[in-house]
C-alpha positions in Angstrom: 73.5 119.3 122.8 76.3 117.7 124.7 74.8 114.3 123.8 74.9 115.2 120.0 78.5 116.5 120.3 79.6 113.5 122.2 78.1 111.2 119.5 79.7 113.2 116.6 83.0 113.3 118.4 83.1 109.5 118.9 81.8 108.9 115.4 84.7 111.1 113.9 87.3 109.5 116.3 86.4 106.0 115.1 86.3 107.0 111.5 89.6 108.7 111.8 91.2 105.7 113.5 89.7 103.3 111.0 91.0 105.5 108.2 87.9 104.7 106.1 86.9 108.2 104.9 85.4 107.0 101.7 83.2 104.5 103.5 82.2 107.1 106.1 81.2 109.6 103.5 79.2 106.9 101.7 77.4 106.0 104.8 76.4 109.6 105.5 75.1 109.9 101.9 73.1 106.6 102.2 71.8 107.4 105.7 70.6 110.8 104.4 68.9 109.1 101.3 67.1 106.6 103.6 66.0 109.3 106.1 64.7 111.5 103.3 62.8 108.6 101.8 61.2 107.8 105.1 60.2 111.4 105.5 58.9 111.7 102.0 56.8 108.6 102.6 55.1 110.2 105.6 54.6 113.3 103.5 53.0 111.3 100.8 50.5 109.6 103.1 49.8 113.0 104.6 49.2 114.4 101.2 46.8 111.5 100.4 44.6 112.4 103.4 44.7 116.0 102.6 43.6 115.3 99.0 40.7 113.2 100.1 39.7 115.8 102.5 39.8 118.4 99.7 37.4 116.3 97.6 39.9 114.8 95.2 39.3 111.3 93.7 40.3 108.9 96.5 41.3 106.2 93.9 43.4 108.4 91.9 45.1 110.0 94.9 45.7 106.5 96.5 47.2 105.3 93.2 49.6 108.1 93.0 50.6 107.7 96.6 51.2 103.9 96.2 53.4 104.6 93.2 55.3 107.2 95.1 55.6 104.9 98.1 56.8 102.0 95.9 59.5 104.2 94.4 60.6 105.3 97.9 60.7 101.7 99.0 62.9 100.8 96.0 65.2 103.7 97.0 65.5 102.5 100.5 66.2 98.9 99.3 68.9 100.1 96.9 70.5 102.2 99.6 70.5 99.2 101.9 72.1 97.0 99.3 74.8 99.6 98.5 75.5 99.9 102.2 76.0 96.2 102.6 78.2 95.8 99.6 80.3 98.8 100.6 80.6 97.7 104.3 81.7 94.2 103.1 84.3 95.5 100.7 85.6 98.1 103.3 85.6 95.5 106.1 87.9 93.2 104.1 90.2 96.1 103.2 90.3 97.3 106.8 91.1 93.8 108.0 94.1 93.5 105.7 95.3 96.9 106.7 95.0 96.4 110.4 96.7 92.9 110.2 99.6 94.6 108.3 99.9 97.1 111.1 99.9 94.2 113.7 102.7 92.5 111.7 104.6 95.8 111.1 104.4 96.6 114.9 105.2 93.2 116.1 108.9 93.6 116.7 108.8 97.2 118.2 105.5 97.0 120.1 105.7 96.9 123.9 102.9 94.5 124.0 103.7 90.9 125.0 103.4 88.4 122.2 100.3 86.9 123.6 98.6 90.2 123.9 99.6 91.2 120.3 98.2 88.0 119.0 95.0 88.6 120.9 94.8 92.1 119.2 95.4 90.5 115.8 93.0 87.7 116.2 90.2 89.2 118.2 90.2 93.1 118.0 91.0 93.2 114.2 88.0 91.0 113.3 85.8 92.8 115.8 86.5 96.2 114.4 86.2 95.0 110.9 82.8 93.5 111.7 81.5 95.8 114.3 83.2 99.1 113.5 81.2 99.8 110.4 78.0 98.7 112.2 78.6 101.3 114.9 79.5 104.0 112.4 76.4 103.2 110.4 74.1 103.1 113.4 75.3 106.4 114.8 75.4 108.0 111.4 71.8 107.0 110.6 70.6 108.1 114.1 72.2 111.6 113.9 71.0 112.2 110.3 67.5 110.8 111.1 67.1 113.2 114.1 68.2 116.1 112.0 66.0 115.3 109.0 62.9 114.7 111.1 63.6 117.7 113.3 63.7 119.9 110.0 60.5 118.2 108.7 58.7 118.7 112.0 59.6 122.4 112.1 58.2 122.7 108.5 54.9 121.0 109.2 54.2 122.0 112.8 56.9 124.5 114.1 55.5 125.2 117.6 54.8 121.6 118.5 58.2 120.5 117.3 60.0 123.1 119.3 58.1 122.0 122.5 58.7 118.4 121.6 62.5 118.9 121.4 62.5 120.7 124.6 60.6 117.9 126.4 62.8 115.2 125.0 66.1 117.0 125.9 64.5 117.6 129.4 63.9 113.8 129.7 67.5 113.0 128.6 68.9 115.4 131.0 66.7 114.1 133.9 67.8 110.5 133.4 71.5 111.3 133.1 71.9 110.8 136.9 69.8 107.7 136.8 72.0 106.1 134.1 75.1 106.8 136.3 73.2 105.3 139.2 72.3 102.3 137.1 75.9 101.6 136.1 76.9 101.7 139.7 74.1 99.3 140.8 75.0 96.9 137.9 78.5 96.8 139.1 77.4 96.1 142.7 75.0 93.4 141.4 77.9 91.7 139.5 80.1 91.8 142.6 77.3 90.3 144.8 76.7 87.6 142.4 80.4 86.9 142.3 80.7 86.6 146.0 77.7 84.2 146.2 78.9 82.1 143.4 82.4 81.9 145.0 81.1 80.8 148.3 78.7 78.3 146.6 81.7 76.9 144.7 83.8 76.5 147.7 81.0 74.6 149.4 80.6 72.3 146.4 84.3 71.7 146.3 84.7 70.8 150.0 81.2 69.7 151.0 82.4 67.0 153.5 84.8 69.4 155.1 82.3 72.2 155.3 79.8 69.9 156.9 82.4 68.6 159.5 83.7 72.0 160.5 80.6 74.2 160.2 77.1 74.2 161.5 75.0 73.5 158.5 72.4 76.1 159.6 75.0 78.8 159.7 76.5 77.8 156.3 73.0 77.9 154.8 72.4 81.3 156.4 75.6 82.6 154.8 74.6 81.5 151.4 71.1 83.0 151.9 72.7 86.2 153.1 74.8 86.6 149.9 71.9 85.5 147.7 69.7 88.1 149.4 72.4 90.8 148.7 72.5 89.8 145.0 68.7 89.8 144.7 68.6 93.2 146.4 71.1 94.7 144.1 69.1 93.2 141.2 66.0 94.7 142.5 67.5 98.2 142.7 68.9 98.0 139.2 65.5 96.9 137.9 63.8 99.8 139.8 66.3 102.3 138.4 65.8 100.9 134.9 62.0 101.1 135.2 62.3 104.7 136.3 64.4 105.5 133.2 61.8 103.7 131.0 59.0 105.6 132.8 60.5 109.0 132.2 60.9 108.2 128.5 57.3 107.0 128.3 56.0 110.0 130.2 57.9 112.4 127.8 56.6 110.4 124.8 53.1 110.5 126.2 53.2 114.3 126.8 54.7 115.0 123.4 52.1 112.9 121.5 49.3 114.5 123.6 50.6 117.9 122.8 50.9 117.4 119.0 47.5 115.7 118.7 45.6 118.3 120.7 47.4 121.3 119.0 46.9 119.6 115.6 43.2 119.0 116.1 42.7 122.5 117.3 44.4 123.9 114.2 42.6 121.5 111.9 39.1 122.5 113.4 40.0 126.1 112.9 40.9 125.5 109.4 44.6 126.5 109.7 46.0 123.1 108.5 44.8 120.1 106.6 44.2 116.7 108.1 47.3 115.4 106.3 49.5 117.8 108.2 48.1 116.6 111.4 48.9 113.0 110.4 52.4 114.0 109.4 52.9 115.8 112.7 51.9 112.8 114.7 54.0 110.3 112.8 57.0 112.8 113.1 56.7 113.1 116.9 56.5 109.3 117.2 59.5 108.8 115.0 61.5 111.5 117.0 60.5 109.9 120.3 61.7 106.4 119.0 65.0 108.0 118.0 65.6 109.8 121.3 64.9 106.6 123.2 67.7 104.8 121.2 70.2 107.5 122.1 71.9 105.6 124.9 72.1 102.5 122.9 73.8 104.3 120.0 76.3 105.9 122.4 77.0 102.6 124.1 77.8 100.9 120.8 80.1 103.7 119.8 81.8 103.6 123.2 82.5 99.8 122.9 83.8 100.2 119.4 86.0 103.1 120.3 87.7 101.2 123.2 88.6 98.3 120.8 89.9 100.8 118.1 92.0 102.4 120.8 93.7 99.1 121.6 94.6 98.9 117.9 95.9 102.5 117.9 98.4 101.5 120.6 100.3 99.6 118.0 103.1 101.6 116.5 101.4 103.4 113.5 104.0 103.7 110.8 103.7 104.2 107.1 103.9 101.1 105.2 105.7 101.8 101.8 104.1 100.2 98.9 106.5 97.9 97.2 106.2 96.5 93.6 106.2 92.7 93.6 106.9 90.4 90.8 109.6 92.5 89.0 112.8 92.3 91.1 115.2 89.4 90.9 117.9 88.6 93.5 121.4 89.8 92.4 123.3 88.2 95.2 123.2 85.5 98.0 121.6 85.4 101.3 124.5 84.7 103.7 124.5 83.9 107.4 127.8 84.3 109.3 128.2 83.0 112.8 124.5 83.7 113.7 123.5 83.1 117.2 120.2 83.7 119.0 118.6 83.2 122.4 115.3 84.2 123.8 115.4 86.7 126.7 119.0 85.9 127.5 118.4 82.1 128.0 120.3 79.3 126.5 121.2 79.7 122.8 118.7 78.4 120.3 121.1 79.1 117.4 124.9 79.1 118.0 127.4 79.9 115.2 125.1 79.2 112.2 127.0 79.7 108.9 125.2 79.2 105.5 125.0 80.7 102.0 121.7 80.5 100.1 122.0 81.2 96.4 119.2 82.5 94.1 117.6 79.9 91.8 118.0 77.1 94.4 115.6 75.3 96.7 116.8 74.4 100.1 115.3 72.2 102.9 116.1 72.7 106.6 115.2 69.6 108.6 115.5 68.7 112.2 113.7 67.6 115.2 110.8 69.5 116.7 112.0 72.5 118.7 115.5 72.5 117.2 115.1 76.1 116.0 114.0 75.8 112.4 111.2 78.3 112.8 113.5 80.6 114.8 116.0 80.6 111.9 113.4 81.4 109.3 112.0 84.3 111.5 115.4 85.8 111.8 115.9 85.7 108.1 112.4 87.2 107.6 113.2 90.1 110.0 110.7 89.1 112.8 113.5 88.4 115.2 116.9 90.1 115.7 120.1 87.9 116.0 122.0 88.3 119.2 125.3 87.7 117.3 126.7 87.3 113.9 125.9 89.0 110.6 123.0 88.3 108.2 123.4 89.8 104.8 121.2 89.9 101.6 123.1 90.7 98.3 126.1 91.8 100.5 124.0 94.3 102.6 123.5 93.7 106.3 119.8 93.0 106.9 120.0 95.0 110.2 120.6 98.1 108.1 117.4 97.6 106.1 113.9 98.8 107.1 111.2 96.2 107.3 109.7 97.5 104.0 113.1 97.0 102.2 113.5 93.6 103.6 110.0 92.4 103.0 110.2 93.6 99.4 112.7 90.9 98.9 111.8 88.3 101.6 108.5 86.6 102.1 107.8 84.5 105.2 104.9 82.1 105.5 104.1 79.7 108.3 100.6 78.0 108.3 98.3 79.0 105.3 96.4 82.1 106.1 93.1 83.2 104.6 90.9 86.2 104.7 87.1 86.3 104.3 86.7 87.2 100.7 86.9 85.8 97.1 89.4 83.5 95.6 91.0 86.5 93.9 91.3 88.4 97.3 93.0 85.4 98.8 95.6 85.2 96.0 96.2 88.9 95.6 96.4 89.5 99.4 96.4 93.2 99.1 98.5 93.5 95.9 97.2 95.2 92.7 95.6 93.1 90.0 97.8 92.0 87.1 95.7 89.7 84.8 98.6 88.0 83.1 100.4 87.3 86.4 97.1 86.1 88.0 96.4 83.7 85.3 100.0 82.3 85.5 99.8 82.1 89.3 96.4 80.2 89.2 97.4 77.7 86.6 97.2 74.9 89.0 93.8 75.8 90.4 91.5 75.1 87.4 89.6 72.1 88.8 88.1 73.7 91.9 87.8 77.1 90.1 85.6 75.5 87.6 83.6 73.7 90.3 83.0 77.0 92.2 82.2 78.8 89.0 84.9 81.6 88.9 87.7 83.2 90.7 85.1 85.1 92.8 84.2 81.9 94.8 83.9 82.9 98.5 86.3 81.6 101.1 85.9 82.1 104.8 88.8 83.0 107.2 89.4 79.3 108.2 89.7 78.3 104.5 86.3 76.6 104.3 84.9 75.3 102.1 88.2 74.3 100.5 90.0 71.0 101.2 93.5 71.0 102.6 95.0 70.4 99.2 93.1 73.2 97.6 94.1 75.5 100.4 97.7 74.6 99.8 97.3 75.3 96.1 95.9 78.7 96.8 98.8 79.6 99.0 101.2 78.4 96.2 99.4 80.6 93.8 99.8 83.5 96.2 103.5 82.9 96.4 103.8 82.7 92.6 101.9 85.9 92.1 104.0 87.7 94.7 107.2 86.3 93.2 109.4 87.4 96.0 113.2 86.9 95.4 113.5 85.0 98.8 110.7 82.7 99.9 110.7 81.2 103.4 108.2 78.4 104.2 107.8 77.2 107.8 106.3 73.7 107.8 103.9 74.6 105.0 102.9 71.1 104.1 102.3 69.5 107.6 98.6 69.0 106.9 98.8 67.5 103.4 99.9 64.2 101.9 103.4 63.6 100.5 102.0 63.5 97.0 100.4 67.0 97.4 103.6 68.3 99.0 105.7 66.9 96.1 103.4 68.5 93.5 103.5 71.9 95.3 107.3 71.9 95.6 107.7 71.0 91.9 105.3 73.8 90.9 107.1 76.3 93.1 110.5 75.3 91.7 109.3 75.5 88.1 107.5 78.9 88.5 109.9 80.6 90.8 113.1 79.4 89.1 115.1 82.5 89.9 114.0 82.7 93.6 115.8 81.4 96.7 113.4 79.1 98.4 114.1 77.9 101.9 111.6 75.3 103.4 111.7 74.2 107.0 110.2 70.7 107.2 110.3 67.6 109.4 109.5 65.2 106.4 112.3 63.3 104.6 110.1 61.7 101.8 110.6 64.7 99.5 114.2 65.2 99.8 114.8 64.7 96.1 112.8 67.8 95.3 115.4 70.0 96.9 118.7 71.1 95.6 120.3 71.0 99.0 119.1 69.6 102.4 120.5 71.0 105.6 120.1 69.6 109.1 119.7 71.9 112.1 121.2 70.2 115.2 122.5 71.7 118.4 122.1 75.2 117.1 124.1 74.6 113.9 123.5 73.7 110.3 125.1 70.7 108.7 124.9 69.2 105.3 
């Protein structure tokens, strides 16, 4: 029972960390439906054999059984289709939620920037893709075990009780073998590492080795380490075979028990031949499920470790903010702003600027002059080491991130999630048809080509061209309609013509917003109301 409680505890822990209660409940329901369909199929075939034994029309009984099996197969197919659709939808939602947590925790997390980026890039996607697979696998396993146990107790109680005792005895007996196997696998990995390390050293310094060492001794050292590696591999294989042998012995004993007891009861007239068949199939299914127990537990363990890394991020409630309704009532003002990384030399030193709503500004400068740093300061991703940054007369340092991000939107390189065109424009916001149509007014050509706003987009933006990706990002900005829009080198991968068209569209659709663009290009200066140059840590007209 400890194995079941461990599986259930890890299942609930992952489900709680993922926050996907609706999806988990649906998975339980679908797994139950599929398990019941499988059991009913076994029962239907057993009923067919019993009906034929009782003298019923074989053709008629077979026809009814085939119809019943077809209905059950359709039920299983429908459950699988629903599971895939649900998992896909929940995976995209989870990916967005976890990425928001990564962003929200970026400033206050104790993780180094590189580790945080690794969590965002690797762990979020891994959990989104593998988390539901682990949940579904463990859920299906637990429910299938329970359903087949109940069914076995109905058709052949005595044999099922003995079978369960045998299988639990086998699992208990191999627990120490599994621990021993883990130790041996680790020793095998270390032995291989030492052998490979020596082989690499010899290959790198072949001439020196031959000059300084006796070739026979060198070869003997290599053979010794190779032998150690082979010996550890042999021990691991022996232990693995012992584990497999115990499972097979338990399976053989269980099948022999149910076959002998079933035949004895059938010959005595206690049960029908269909019940014997159902008992045998149930035993085989339960044996298969018990043999998969370690794999299911390993999958949950791997997924749980990844989810725990995500849980280390500061989990805070992200306030839902209504976008597209608020207009900026005052200016964004920078007074004597300074900033340096980790106490080093100043990147920004005495920056003064006033950015008014309804204007588009360009910040130009050489690579590494601090343009991105300045935008990240305004966006709340960095804290200035000196000076005062205010929005509508209120210090930004006094605002929570939710308050600041309700007014300020920062975008670096175009980002995409795996999903439809609509998902990539909304980016987590609620759907407003009128706003959506207005935001997507410049995307009609490839929308028509891909046959609707549900055209599928992959995380790297495929299959869209660079210009089409940029237009989707512009549509996203227009739909969100933030009072302050910060764009960090957004058009570095598109032509000047595409950049000019995107800037014109932003300016016309977000006429009341304050738009600040950091760029290294000078060909589109005429599109901006004001061009500022960042040099030596300060802004100049």
